[in-house]
C-alpha positions in Angstrom: 147.5 101.6 16.8 145.4 102.1 13.6 142.7 104.1 15.4 144.9 105.8 18.0 142.9 104.5 20.9 145.0 104.6 24.1 148.0 105.5 22.0 149.1 107.7 19.2 148.2 106.5 15.7 151.0 104.4 14.3 150.3 102.7 11.0 153.6 100.8 11.0 152.8 99.3 14.4 149.2 98.6 13.2 150.6 96.9 10.1 152.9 94.8 12.2 150.2 93.5 14.6 147.6 93.0 11.9 150.1 91.0 9.8 150.9 88.8 12.9 147.2 88.1 13.3 146.6 87.5 9.6 149.5 85.0 9.4 147.8 83.1 12.3 144.7 82.7 10.2 142.5 85.5 11.4 140.2 86.2 8.4 139.3 89.8 9.5 143.0 90.6 9.9 143.7 89.1 6.5 141.1 91.4 5.0 142.7 94.4 6.8 146.2 93.4 5.7 145.0 93.2 2.1 143.6 96.7 2.4 146.8 98.0 4.0 148.9 96.5 1.1 146.4 97.9 -1.4 146.5 101.4 0.0 150.1 101.6 1.3 149.0 102.0 5.0 151.9 101.2 7.3 153.7 99.5 4.4 154.5 100.1 0.8 151.8 99.5 -1.8 152.0 95.9 -3.1 149.0 94.9 -5.2 150.2 91.2 -5.4 150.2 90.9 -1.6 146.9 92.7 -1.4 145.4 90.1 -3.8 147.0 87.3 -1.8 145.5 88.4 1.5 142.1 89.3 0.0 142.0 85.8 -1.4 142.8 84.1 1.9 140.2 86.2 3.7 137.6 85.6 0.9 138.1 81.9 1.1 137.3 82.1 4.9 134.0 83.8 4.1 134.7 87.5 4.7 132.1 89.3 2.4 134.1 92.5 1.9 137.2 90.5 0.9 135.1 88.5 -1.6 134.1 91.8 -3.2 137.7 93.1 -3.2 138.9 89.9 -4.7 136.2 90.1 -7.4 137.4 93.6 -8.3 141.0 92.5 -8.4 140.1 89.6 -10.8 138.0 92.0 -12.9 140.6 94.6 -13.4 143.6 92.3 -13.3 145.3 94.0 -10.4 147.7 91.7 -8.5 146.6 88.9 -10.7 145.6 88.2 -14.3 142.3 89.4 -15.4 139.7 86.7 -15.1 136.0 87.7 -15.5 134.8 84.2 -14.6 136.5 84.3 -11.2 135.4 87.9 -10.8 131.8 86.8 -11.4 132.1 83.9 -9.0 133.4 86.0 -6.1 131.1 89.0 -6.7 128.1 86.7 -6.8 129.1 85.0 -3.6 129.4 88.4 -1.9 126.2 89.8 -3.5 124.2 86.9 -2.2 125.3 87.8 1.3 123.9 91.3 1.0 126.9 93.4 0.0 125.4 96.4 -1.9 128.6 97.1 -3.8 128.8 93.5 -4.9 125.1 93.5 -5.9 125.8 96.6 -8.1 128.8 95.0 -9.7 127.0 91.8 -10.3 124.1 93.6 -11.9 126.5 95.3 -14.3 128.2 92.0 -15.1 124.9 90.4 -15.9 123.9 93.4 -18.0 127.1 93.4 -20.0 127.7 89.6 -20.0 131.0 89.8 -18.2 132.0 86.4 -16.8 128.6 85.1 -17.5 125.9 85.2 -20.2 124.1 88.5 -20.5 120.9 88.3 -18.6 118.9 91.6 -18.4 116.4 90.2 -15.9 119.2 89.2 -13.5 120.8 92.6 -14.0 117.5 94.3 -13.1 117.1 92.1 -10.0 120.7 92.8 -8.7 120.7 96.5 -9.5 117.3 96.9 -7.7 118.6 95.0 -4.7 121.8 97.1 -4.6 119.7 100.3 -4.6 117.4 99.0 -1.9 120.6 98.2 0.2 121.7 101.9 -0.1 123.8 102.1 -3.2 122.8 105.4 -4.9 124.9 104.6 -8.0 122.4 101.7 -8.7 119.6 104.3 -9.2 121.6 106.1 -11.9 122.5 102.8 -13.6 118.8 101.7 -13.5 117.6 104.9 -15.1 120.5 105.2 -17.7 119.9 101.6 -18.9 116.1 101.6 -18.5 116.2 98.4 -16.5 112.5 98.8 -15.7 111.9 97.4 -19.2 113.2 94.0 -18.1 
C-alpha cells in the first residue's frame, strides 16, 4: 500500500498494516510506524507516539531507529530533552556505521553535549561520517579545523 505495488498507494491502509505488524513486535515495522507518526503519513502527526515506536525499535537493534531516538532525546521532541540518552543512542548507532549518527556523535563530542568534550573523538567520528558518504561532515571538518586534533 505504501509503495503502490500491485495496488493504488493508500497511506491509511499502509499505516493500518504497519501498525498491526509493529504491535506484534516487528522491529522494522516499529521503525516505520514511528516515521509515519513523525511525518503524519496515513495518520495524524503525533511526536509522542513517534518517540514511543522509535524507542521500541531502537531497543531491538534497528540502527536507523537508534539515530531517530537520539535526535528525539537531543531536541526534546516527544520526550524531555536528555543529552546523555541522546549520546548513548547516537553512539550505539554510529558504532554500527550510520553516517548521520557518526556526524551527530562527532558534533556532540566537539561541543561536549551528553559527554565530556573530546576533540580527538570528534575528529575521528566526523572523518568516519565523511568517509561513509556524509558531505556535511566535510564542511564541519573544515569550519572547525578538525585536522588540528
